[in-house]
C-alpha positions in Angstrom: 1.8 0.7 -10.3 3.9 3.9 -11.4 5.7 5.3 -8.6 5.0 8.8 -9.5 1.2 8.2 -9.1 1.8 7.1 -5.7 3.9 10.2 -5.3 0.9 12.3 -6.3 -1.8 10.5 -4.2 -3.1 11.5 -1.1 -4.6 9.6 2.1 -8.4 9.4 1.7 -8.5 9.8 5.3 -6.3 12.6 6.3 -5.0 14.0 2.8 -1.4 13.3 4.1 1.1 12.4 1.5 2.4 8.8 1.2 5.6 6.7 1.5 6.1 3.4 -0.6 7.7 0.2 0.9 8.4 -2.0 -2.1 8.1 -5.7 -1.7 8.0 -7.0 -5.5 8.8 -5.2 -8.7 7.2 -6.4 -12.2 9.6 -6.9 -15.0 9.1 -3.5 -16.5 10.0 -2.0 -13.0 6.4 -1.0 -11.8 5.7 -1.8 -8.3 3.9 -5.2 -8.2 3.3 -5.5 -4.6 3.9 -3.2 -1.5 2.7 -0.6 0.9 1.8 2.9 1.0 2.1 4.5 4.4 0.5 8.1 5.3 2.9 10.6 6.4 0.0 12.0 8.6 -2.1 9.5 10.3 0.2 6.4 9.6 -2.8 4.2 7.5 -1.2 1.8 5.3 -2.7 0.8 1.9 -2.0 -2.3 -0.3 -0.4 -2.3 -3.8 -1.6 -5.8 -4.5 -0.5 -7.2 -8.0 0.0 -3.4 -9.5 -3.1 -1.8 -8.2 -3.1 0.7 -5.1 -6.5 -0.1 -2.8 -6.6 3.6 -2.0 -9.5 3.5 0.2 -11.1 4.2 3.7 -11.1 0.6 5.3 -14.6 0.7 5.8 -15.4 1.2 2.3 -13.0 -1.5 0.7 -14.3 -5.0 -0.1 -14.5 -7.4 2.5 -11.5 -9.3 3.1 -9.3 -7.6 0.5 -7.2 -5.6 2.9 -6.9 -9.1 5.0 -6.1 -10.9 2.4 -2.9 -8.6 1.5 -1.7 -8.3 5.0 -2.0 -12.1 5.5 -0.2 -12.8 2.2 2.9 -10.3 3.0 2.8 -10.5 6.9 6.3 -12.1 7.0 7.6 -9.2 4.9 5.9 -6.5 6.6 7.3 -7.7 10.2 10.7 -8.4 8.7 10.7 -4.6 7.9 9.3 -3.5 11.2 6.3 -2.1 10.0 3.3 -1.8 12.0 
């Protein structure tokens, strides 16, 4: 995931800007895993295997976000992200 893509992306719920919390980078420097956090409403959107899962939670594939948050729960808690 290119950081410049996230800089241009907007929250689908409130149209606020997104900040990133990077967990892992790919060899080419792209974001492999992380979290995009909305500056407006505080919603969090997973970046999983270089894909930004930017969707309204009710419309996302069942379990996609849950799997991500379970996979990175220690990292998220360790960084004080709620």
